[in-house]
C-alpha positions in Angstrom: -0.1 -0.1 -0.3 1.1 3.5 -0.8 0.3 6.4 1.8 0.0 9.8 -0.2 0.9 12.6 2.0 0.0 16.0 0.7 2.3 18.5 2.5 5.9 19.9 2.8 8.8 17.6 3.8 11.6 19.1 6.4 14.0 19.7 4.1 12.0 22.1 2.1 10.4 23.9 5.5 13.9 24.8 6.6 15.2 25.7 3.1 12.3 28.3 3.3 13.7 29.4 6.6 17.2 29.7 5.8 16.0 32.0 3.1 14.1 34.3 5.0 16.8 34.3 7.5 19.4 35.5 4.7 16.5 38.1 3.8 16.0 39.5 7.2 20.3 39.9 7.9 20.5 41.8 4.4 17.3 44.3 5.2 18.6 44.5 9.0 22.2 45.4 7.7 20.9 47.8 5.1 18.7 49.8 7.9 21.5 50.2 10.2 24.0 51.6 7.4 20.7 53.9 6.6 20.2 55.0 10.1 24.1 55.9 10.9 24.1 57.6 7.3 21.0 59.5 8.4 22.5 60.5 12.2 25.9 61.7 10.8 23.7 64.0 8.1 21.7 65.6 11.1 25.0 65.9 13.3 27.0 67.4 10.4 23.8 69.8 10.1 23.8 70.7 13.9 27.2 71.8 13.5 26.7 73.7 10.4 24.1 75.8 12.3 26.1 76.4 15.2 28.8 77.7 13.1 26.3 80.0 11.3 25.3 81.2 14.7 28.9 81.5 16.3 29.8 83.5 13.3 26.8 86.1 13.1 27.3 86.3 17.2 30.9 87.3 16.8 30.0 89.6 14.0 27.1 91.4 15.9 28.9 91.7 19.1 32.5 92.5 17.7 34.5 89.7 19.5 37.7 88.4 18.1 38.3 85.2 17.1 40.4 84.1 20.4 37.2 84.0 22.3 35.1 81.0 22.9 31.2 82.0 23.5 29.2 81.1 26.0 26.1 78.7 25.2 23.8 81.1 27.0 25.0 83.9 24.8 23.2 82.6 21.4 21.2 80.0 22.6 17.8 80.8 23.7 14.5 82.1 22.5 15.2 85.3 21.0 18.9 84.3 20.3 20.6 82.9 17.2 19.7 79.1 18.0 16.4 78.6 19.9 17.5 75.6 21.8 20.5 73.6 22.0 21.1 70.6 19.3 21.7 67.0 20.3 23.6 64.7 18.2 21.1 61.7 17.4 24.4 59.4 17.9 24.8 60.2 21.5 27.8 62.4 21.1 28.4 66.2 22.8 29.1 69.3 20.5 32.3 71.5 21.5 31.7 74.9 20.2 35.5 75.9 20.5 36.9 79.5 19.6 35.3 82.0 17.0 38.0 81.1 14.4 37.3 77.3 14.6 34.7 75.0 13.9 32.5 73.4 16.6 33.2 69.8 16.6 30.9 66.1 17.7 32.6 63.6 19.9 31.5 60.9 17.5 34.0 60.0 14.5 33.8 61.0 11.3 30.7 63.6 12.4 32.8 66.9 11.3 32.1 69.4 8.8 
């Protein structure tokens, strides 16, 4: 007697599962790269905004290039930047002196 089975074998199910895992790992890798690039781009935009605000502040207050501004001097409701920007990757910003560009503690986040 021959028994007829309508269904999938264990090997077929394992192959399909392996393909799904492979595709998921590729998608996760791409997602992480896109997220890191977006964080870096936003950080660079924040650095450029702080640089512009620092230059505007220095021009209006006629400050020399050797002075480092304090945050309360140009960040506030009616100042050059409304609120302190934050790095999405968890880095910290350093303003630096007027003639130098601001920096982030995360490598690769530079102007």
